[in-house]
C-alpha positions in Angstrom: -0.1 0.0 0.0 1.4 3.4 -1.0 2.2 5.9 2.0 0.7 8.9 0.0 -2.8 8.1 1.0 -4.0 9.2 4.6 -4.9 6.3 6.8 -8.7 7.4 6.6 -10.8 6.5 3.6 -12.8 3.9 2.6 -12.0 0.3 1.5 -12.9 -1.1 -1.7 -11.5 -4.4 -1.8 -7.6 -4.7 -1.7 -7.3 -0.8 -2.4 -7.9 1.8 0.1 -8.1 5.1 -0.9 -8.9 8.7 0.5 -10.1 12.0 -0.7 -7.5 13.6 1.2 -4.0 12.8 -0.5 -1.2 13.3 1.8 0.9 15.1 -0.9 -2.1 18.0 -0.8 0.6 20.7 -0.2 0.0 21.1 -3.9 0.6 24.9 -4.8 -2.6 25.9 -6.4 -0.6 27.4 -9.4 1.0 24.4 -10.5 -2.7 22.8 -10.7 -3.5 25.8 -12.3 -0.9 25.8 -14.9 -1.7 22.1 -15.4 -4.9 22.7 -16.1 -4.9 25.2 -18.7 -2.0 23.2 -20.2 -4.3 20.2 -20.5 -7.0 22.1 -21.9 -5.1 24.1 -24.2 -3.4 20.9 -25.7 -7.1 19.3 -26.2 -8.4 22.5 -27.9 -5.2 22.4 -30.0 -5.9 18.8 -31.0 -9.7 19.1 -31.3 -9.0 21.7 -33.8 -7.0 19.6 -36.1 -10.0 17.2 -36.4 -12.1 17.9 -39.3 -15.7 18.6 -38.6 -17.3 15.2 -40.1 -20.7 14.6 -38.5 -21.9 10.9 -39.0 -25.5 10.3 -40.4 -27.1 9.2 -37.3 -26.1 12.7 -35.8 -28.8 14.2 -38.1 -31.8 12.1 -36.5 -31.4 14.2 -33.5 -30.8 17.2 -35.3 -34.0 16.9 -37.0 -35.8 16.4 -33.8 -33.9 19.1 -32.4 -34.5 21.3 -35.3 -38.4 20.5 -35.2 -39.0 21.0 -31.1 -36.9 24.4 -31.6 -39.3 25.8 -34.2 -42.3 24.9 -31.9 -43.3 21.2 -34.0 -42.5 19.3 -31.0 -40.1 16.0 -30.1 -41.1 14.5 -33.9 -39.0 13.7 -37.0 -42.0 14.4 -39.2 -44.9 16.5 -38.3 -47.7 14.5 -37.5 -45.9 11.3 -36.6 -45.4 11.1 -32.9 -42.7 8.6 -33.2 -39.2 8.3 -30.5 -36.5 8.0 -32.7 -33.8 9.4 -30.8 -32.1 7.5 -28.4 -30.5 11.0 -26.5 -32.9 13.3 -25.3 -30.3 15.3 -23.1 -28.1 16.1 -26.6 -31.5 16.6 -28.6 -32.7 19.2 -25.9 -29.3 21.1 -25.9 -29.3 21.1 -29.7 -32.5 22.5 -29.7 -31.9 25.1 -27.1 -28.7 26.0 -29.4 -31.1 26.4 -32.5 -33.5 28.4 -30.2 -30.6 30.7 -29.5 -29.7 31.3 -33.4 -26.9 29.0 -33.4 -26.0 27.6 -36.7 -26.7 24.1 -36.3 -23.4 21.7 -37.3 -20.7 24.8 -35.7 -23.3 24.9 -32.5 -22.9 21.5 -32.1 -19.3 21.3 -32.8 -18.7 23.9 -30.0 -21.4 22.2 -27.7 -19.1 19.4 -28.0 -15.8 20.8 -28.2 -17.0 22.5 -24.3 -17.4 18.5 -23.0 -14.2 17.7 -24.8 -12.4 20.3 -23.5 -13.7 19.5 -19.9 -13.1 15.7 -19.9 -9.2 15.7 -20.0 -9.1 18.8 -17.3 -11.6 16.2 -15.2 -9.2 13.2 -15.8 -6.3 15.5 -14.3 -8.4 17.0 -11.4 -9.3 13.3 -10.4 -6.0 12.1 -11.0 -4.6 15.1 -8.1 -7.3 13.9 -5.8 -6.2 10.3 -5.6 -3.1 11.7 -4.8 -1.1 11.2 -8.2 1.9 13.7 -8.7 1.5 16.4 -10.8 3.5 14.9 -13.1 1.6 11.3 -13.5 -1.6 13.5 -13.6 -0.6 15.3 -16.4 0.8 12.7 -18.2 -2.9 10.7 -17.9 -4.7 13.8 -18.9 -2.3 13.8 -22.1 -2.5 10.2 -22.9 -6.7 11.1 -23.1 -6.0 14.3 -25.4 -3.4 12.9 -27.6 -5.9 9.8 -28.7 -7.2 10.8 -32.0 -9.7 8.4 -32.1 -11.6 9.6 -28.9 -11.5 13.1 -30.2 -13.0 11.4 -33.8 -15.8 9.9 -31.4 -16.4 12.8 -29.2 -16.7 15.1 -32.2 -19.1 13.3 -34.7 -22.3 15.3 -33.7 -23.9 12.7 -31.5 -24.0 12.9 -27.8 -20.5 10.9 -26.8 -19.0 13.9 -25.4 -21.6 14.6 -23.1 -21.8 11.1 -22.2 -17.9 10.6 -21.6 -18.0 14.0 -19.4 -21.4 12.8 -17.7 -19.7 9.3 -16.7 -16.4 10.3 -15.4 -18.0 13.3 -13.5 -20.8 11.3 -12.0 -17.8 8.7 -11.3 -15.5 11.2 -9.5 -18.5 13.0 -7.8 -19.8 9.8 -6.3 -16.1 8.7 -5.6 -15.6 11.8 -3.6 -18.6 11.1 -1.6 -17.8 7.7 -0.8 -14.1 8.0 0.0 -15.1 11.1 2.3 -13.9 10.8 5.8 
């Protein structure tokens, strides 16, 4: 067992974790610089990915367009068929359209918010786990360096939202369980 973790903490099988790492004397400036670097690296990589929206995304876009124009959650007017599998994403897209954003760039920007936030959350979680700044930074950078992850997150579907919410919910749950 590593000595980095305080003696208090939740026990999960063979691993005992704590919400308060022993090296919590991390300078806030170092953490802010690391967070900014991870975010900038993610932005640089995302900027290099072309806008290639998959055809399934347009199913959600059609529902969002109809909703934003007052026709309800329908694909075709007069047909009440639920053909989307991502209500949150459809509602967010409808809000973008209602606010006047163009569809494809608006969806790309929305996904980009979640794509940028996810590696930053990975970095923060690693620090919370007690990892050294270099390891936390390297872990987040591994995610940032994965082109296939960016393609999947920026394809017009809800992947970026899902990845962020899954990681964020897991982080919050772990923090509550591991709290002293």
